[in-house]
Every structure is written in C-alpha cells, then in structure tokens.
C-alpha positions in Angstrom: -73.2 26.6 -55.1 -73.2 25.2 -58.7 -69.4 24.9 -58.6 -69.6 23.1 -55.2 -72.2 20.6 -56.5 -70.3 19.8 -59.7 -67.0 19.5 -57.7 -68.5 17.0 -55.3 -70.1 15.0 -58.2 -66.8 15.0 -60.1 -64.6 14.0 -57.2 -67.0 11.3 -55.9 -67.5 9.8 -59.4 -63.8 9.6 -60.2 -62.9 8.2 -56.8 -65.8 5.7 -56.9 -64.7 4.5 -60.4 -61.1 4.2 -59.3 -61.7 2.3 -56.1 -64.4 0.2 -57.8 -61.8 -1.0 -60.3 -59.6 -2.2 -57.4 -62.6 -3.7 -55.7 -63.8 -5.7 -58.7 -60.4 -7.1 -59.6 -59.7 -7.9 -55.9 -63.0 -9.9 -55.8 -62.2 -11.5 -59.1 -58.8 -12.9 -58.0 -60.1 -13.9 -54.6 -58.7 -11.2 -52.3 -60.7 -10.5 -49.1 -62.1 -6.9 -49.1 -62.7 -5.5 -45.6 -64.0 -2.1 -46.6 -65.0 -0.1 -49.6 -65.1 3.6 -48.8 -66.0 6.7 -50.8 -64.6 9.9 -49.1 -62.3 10.3 -46.2 -62.7 11.3 -42.6 -65.8 11.0 -40.3 -68.3 8.3 -41.2 -71.6 9.4 -42.7 -73.1 6.1 -43.8 -72.2 2.4 -43.6 -73.7 -0.9 -44.7 -72.3 -4.3 -43.9 -72.3 -6.7 -46.8 -71.7 -10.4 -46.6 -68.0 -9.7 -46.2 -67.3 -6.1 -47.0 -68.2 -3.0 -45.1 -69.5 -0.2 -47.5 -69.0 3.3 -46.2 -69.5 6.9 -47.2 -67.3 9.5 -45.4 -67.5 13.2 -45.0 -64.7 14.6 -47.2 -65.0 13.9 -50.9 -61.2 14.1 -51.4 -60.4 10.5 -51.6 -61.5 7.0 -50.9 -60.0 3.5 -50.4 -60.5 -0.2 -50.6 -59.1 -2.0 -47.5 -57.7 -5.3 -48.6 -56.5 -8.1 -46.4 -52.7 -8.2 -46.4 -52.3 -5.0 -48.5 -49.7 -3.3 -46.3 -48.9 -6.1 -43.8 -48.2 -9.8 -43.8 -51.1 -12.1 -43.3 -51.6 -15.8 -42.8 -55.0 -15.7 -44.7 -54.7 -17.4 -48.1 -57.0 -14.7 -49.4 -54.7 -11.9 -48.5 -53.3 -9.8 -51.2 -49.7 -10.4 -50.1 -50.3 -14.2 -50.6 -51.6 -13.9 -54.2 -49.3 -14.3 -57.2 -47.4 -11.2 -58.4 -49.5 -11.2 -61.6 -52.7 -11.2 -59.5 -51.4 -8.3 -57.4 -50.5 -6.5 -60.6 -54.0 -6.8 -61.9 -55.5 -5.5 -58.7 -53.1 -2.5 -58.6 -53.5 -1.5 -62.3 -57.3 -1.9 -62.4 -58.2 1.4 -60.6 -56.2 3.6 -63.1 -57.5 1.7 -66.1 -61.1 2.3 -64.9 -60.4 6.0 -64.8 -59.1 6.0 -68.3 -62.1 3.9 -69.5 -64.4 6.4 -67.7 -62.8 9.3 -69.6 -63.4 7.4 -72.9 -67.1 6.7 -72.0 -67.6 10.4 -71.1 -66.3 11.3 -74.6 -68.7 8.9 -76.1 -71.5 10.9 -74.5 -70.1 14.2 -75.6 -69.5 13.0 -79.2 -73.0 11.4 -79.4 -74.6 14.8 -78.7 -72.2 17.3 -80.0 -70.4 15.4 -82.8 -66.7 15.8 -83.6 -64.5 17.0 -86.3 -62.1 15.1 -88.6 -58.9 15.8 -90.5 -60.9 16.2 -93.7 -61.4 19.7 -95.0 -65.0 20.8 -95.2 -64.3 24.3 -96.6 -61.4 26.6 -97.3 -61.5 30.3 -96.5 -61.0 32.4 -99.6 -57.6 34.2 -99.8 -56.3 32.1 -96.9 -52.9 30.3 -96.8 -54.7 27.0 -97.5 -56.6 28.5 -100.5 -53.4 30.1 -101.9 -51.6 26.7 -101.5 -54.3 25.1 -103.6 -56.2 23.0 -101.1 -59.9 22.4 -101.6 -62.9 21.0 -99.9 -62.7 17.2 -99.5 -59.0 17.1 -99.1 -57.9 14.8 -96.2 -54.8 16.0 -94.3 -52.6 13.0 -93.7 -49.1 14.5 -92.8 -47.6 17.7 -91.4 -43.9 18.6 -91.2 -41.9 21.7 -90.3 -38.4 22.4 -89.1 -39.2 21.2 -85.6 -40.9 17.9 -86.3 -43.3 15.9 -88.4 -46.2 13.6 -87.7 -48.8 11.4 -89.4 -52.3 12.9 -89.2 -55.2 10.5 -88.4 -57.6 12.9 -86.7 -58.1 16.7 -86.2 -56.6 16.3 -82.7 -53.3 15.2 -84.4 -53.2 18.6 -86.0 -53.7 20.4 -82.7 -51.0 18.2 -81.0 -48.6 18.9 -83.9 -48.7 22.6 -83.3 -48.6 22.2 -79.5 -45.3 20.3 -79.9 -43.8 22.2 -82.9 -45.3 25.6 -82.9 -46.8 27.6 -85.8 -44.3 28.2 -88.6 -44.2 27.4 -92.4 -45.4 23.8 -92.6 -45.5 21.2 -95.3 -49.0 19.8 -95.4 -49.7 16.6 -97.2 -53.3 15.8 -98.2 -55.0 13.0 -100.0 -57.2 13.9 -103.0 -58.8 11.3 -105.2 -56.3 8.7 -104.0 -53.3 10.9 -104.7 -51.1 12.7 -102.3 -50.5 16.5 -102.6 -47.8 18.3 -100.5 -47.7 22.1 -100.2 -45.9 24.6 -98.0 -48.3 26.6 -96.0 -47.5 29.6 -93.8 -50.1 30.3 -91.1 -51.3 33.8 -90.5 -52.6 35.6 -87.4 -56.3 36.2 -87.2 -57.9 37.8 -84.0 -54.8 36.9 -81.9 -54.6 33.2 -83.1 -52.7 31.5 -85.8 -54.7 29.9 -88.6 -54.4 28.2 -91.9 -57.8 29.2 -93.1 -59.9 26.0 -93.3 -62.9 24.4 -91.6 -62.7 20.7 -90.6 -65.5 18.3 -91.6 -67.6 16.7 -89.0 -68.1 13.0 -88.4 -71.1 11.1 -89.7 -73.0 10.1 -86.5 -73.1 6.4 -86.4 -71.9 3.9 -83.7 -68.6 3.2 -85.3 -67.6 6.8 -86.0 -68.8 8.0 -82.5 -66.7 5.3 -80.8 -63.7 6.1 -83.0 -64.0 9.8 -82.4 -64.3 9.2 -78.6 -61.3 7.0 -78.7 -59.3 9.7 -80.5 -60.4 12.2 -77.9 -59.2 9.9 -75.0 -55.9 9.2 -76.8 -55.4 13.0 -77.3 -56.0 13.6 -73.6 -53.4 10.9 -72.7 -50.9 12.5 -75.1 -51.5 15.9 -73.6 -50.8 14.6 -70.1 -47.5 13.0 -71.2 -46.6 16.1 -73.1 -47.2 18.2 -70.0 -44.9 16.0 -68.0 -42.2 16.4 -70.7 -42.6 20.2 -70.6 -42.3 20.1 -66.8 -39.1 17.9 -67.0 -37.5 20.1 -69.7 -38.5 23.3 -67.9 -40.7 24.5 -70.8 -43.5 24.8 -68.2 -42.6 25.8 -64.6 -43.7 23.5 -61.7 -45.7 26.5 -60.3 -48.1 25.9 -63.2 -49.2 22.6 -61.8 -52.8 22.4 -60.4 -54.0 20.6 -57.3 -57.5 20.3 -55.7 -57.9 24.1 -55.5 -57.0 24.6 -59.1 -59.3 21.7 -60.1 -62.2 23.2 -58.3 -61.6 26.5 -60.0 -61.4 24.8 -63.4 -64.7 22.9 -62.7 -66.3 26.3 -61.8 -65.2 27.8 -65.1 -66.4 24.8 -67.0 -69.8 24.9 -65.2 -70.3 28.5 -66.4 -70.0 27.3 -70.0 -72.5 24.4 -69.8 -72.8 20.7 -69.1 -70.6 19.6 -72.0 -67.7 21.7 -70.8 -68.1 20.1 -67.3 -68.1 16.6 -68.9 -65.0 17.5 -70.9 -63.3 18.6 -67.7 -64.4 15.4 -66.0 -62.9 13.3 -68.8 -59.7 15.2 -68.7 -59.3 14.9 -64.9 -60.3 11.2 -65.0 -57.7 10.3 -67.6 -55.1 12.5 -65.9 -55.8 10.7 -62.6 -55.5 7.3 -64.3 -52.1 8.1 -65.9 -50.7 9.9 -62.8 -51.6 6.8 -60.7 -49.6 4.6 -63.1 -46.4 6.7 -62.8 -43.6 4.8 -61.1 -43.7 6.9 -58.0 -43.6 5.2 -54.6 -46.9 5.3 -52.6 -48.9 5.5 -55.9 -50.3 2.4 -57.7 -47.6 2.8 -60.3 -44.8 2.6 -57.7 -46.4 -0.6 -56.2 -46.7 -2.0 -59.7 -42.9 -1.4 -60.3 -42.1 -3.5 -57.1 -44.5 -6.2 -58.3 -42.8 -6.4 -61.7 -39.4 -6.5 -60.0 -40.6 -9.4 -58.0 -41.8 -11.2 -61.2 -38.3 -10.8 -62.7 -36.4 -11.8 -59.5 -38.7 -14.7 -58.8 -38.8 -13.6 -55.1 -40.3 -10.6 -53.2 -38.3 -7.6 -52.0 -37.7 -6.9 -48.3 -41.1 -5.7 -47.1 -39.5 -3.2 -44.6 -37.4 -1.7 -47.4 -40.4 -1.4 -49.7 -42.5 0.1 -46.9 -39.8 2.8 -46.2 -39.6 3.7 -49.9 -43.4 4.1 -50.1 -43.4 6.2 -46.9 -40.7 8.5 -48.3 -42.7 8.7 -51.6 -45.9 9.6 -49.7 -44.1 12.3 -47.7 -42.7 13.8 -50.9 -46.2 13.7 -52.5 -47.6 15.6 -49.5 -44.9 18.3 -49.9 -45.6 18.6 -53.6 -49.4 18.9 -52.8 -48.7 21.7 -50.4 -46.5 23.4 -53.0 -49.1 23.1 -55.7 -51.9 24.2 -53.4 -49.9 27.4 -52.5 -49.7 28.4 -56.1 -53.3 27.4 -56.8 -54.4 29.8 -54.0 -52.1 32.5 -55.2 -53.6 32.3 -58.7 -57.1 32.2 -57.3 -56.7 35.5 -55.5 -54.8 37.1 -58.3 
C-alpha cells in the first residue's frame, strides 16, 4: 500500500510538472489550450475554465496538454502551428526543463534537512592509503588522474563520477593545502567489499548559498549519470536488458520507501531529471524529436512537409512502444527473480 501511494504521488507530480511547463509556456506565447489533463484513460474529474478544460483521468501513467494546431493544420492565429519556430521551440522544451528544475528543488529540500558533503577532507583514517600518502584533515581534493582518465574535482560527486568512469586503480590525487597544490599517488584498498581511500569528506555549512550550490551539484551529478548510462548502453558496457520501465520504477520507489522519506525524495529527483533529459533526446515522437524539426525549420527558413514529419513521429512512437514492451518484460523477469 505504501509503495502504491508513493508511486501514484511520484507519477502524478512528475507528470503534472512536465505538462504544466508546456501549459504555462503555451499560455505565455498565446497558444490556445483546449485541455490540461493529469492521467490517461477514463475521466474522473473535470472543470471547465475560461478557455481550458482541466481533467483528472484514471490511470496515473501519463498526461497531456491539448493545444490548438499541435498535430494538425489550423486557421486559428493562436494555433501552435501558426506560431514562430522559436515560440514553438519554447513550448516544446519547457516541459523537460520543468522536470529538471523540479529535481533541483527536491535536492534543495534534501540538502536543507540532511546536509551534503564536499571535496574537502574532514578526517583521514589512520594507516589508510590517504594517510600513508600524507594527506591530512583540511586538504581540498581538486584533481584526480589515473591511466584511464583525469578530471577536475569541484564537489564530492565529481570523485564518485571519476571512479564510475575510470574504475578504482592507483590514482594521482591533487589537493590544495594552504594555497599550495600537493599531488600524491594513492592506491585504494578493499574494505568490506568496497574500494576505499580511507578518508571522510567534510560537510557543508548550512546557509542559503551553500545549500543551493550543493543542490545544484546534486542535480548536475544526476544529469551526468543519465548521460553516462546512455554512453554505457551505446558502447555495450551495460546491456539494454538492464533498462527499467514503469514496473522497475515502481519497484525502485518501493525499495526507497522502505528506507525513509529522503530516499523517496532522492528517487523522485532522479526520475524527474531522467524524464526531463530523455524527453529532450532527438527521438521522433518525443519533445526532443519535435524540437529537432523546429530547429531544422529555423535553419531552412521554411517548414518541413507535415506529412513526412507526421510519418517519422508515428514510426518513432511505434518503436518507443516496442522498447517499452521489451523493457517491461525484463522488469517483470527481475521482479519475479
């Protein structure tokens, strides 16, 4: 029951925010909005506004904003198809941006209550690789490099991302101490099944500036994780069967719910940012695919053939449905072990 409640809350919130982004921008640029719906399927509730019909539908698996001239030609000057390419671009991109902003705001809440850690060393474990290399409390890690890659470190998440991309092996760690840079070679060791250098990161000072900065870092980290996951899928480092769909998301929310409210919020932020980025991918039928056609129109100074664009979006939608079925199959398979 708890899982079901949190799943409905999560899906409805993310869908509402996404569609509300499209709705607000459509109103801003003067597009006529016929319906704003949360959920799909049979109608549960409706309220007619001055111009827009507001509805809530039975299945919390989607939602939509029905715009004049969105998928067809219209003589109405307020139709989306009769707006400038840039205005259509703003309407299309606003839903995904709202999801990314929501993820950031959720992280603001989490950091406000739980705090966050930085790339500064609070303490070094005695006899650990970091201690043997000569690092001490107060050192600020600013760069890491090994045989597979290097990166500038601005937050603790950069350290995590470095190892996700480059693995755990002997690494040159550069730290700032009293305005000077110190570089040492550190070899991580295994402790209780995980690799470690042997140091504790310092927490942030809780003020408005540091909270916003830490929340921004968390949101950027999640964006990087999403792009890194796509890269792993493309290169075959992670099999497509590891993708998760609605069933996998429900399972993840259930696991998060068992660990407390902040785990659920963290899951919400991850899903929201992931939803925003995926919607911006240049895939036909998604907002990103429509944005690509709009940008092409800006460059060509004339619209593409509507029939050709419609067919491309239809094919893209069909392929997305096939992918969803494929992902759901593996979700169910994992669920039942």
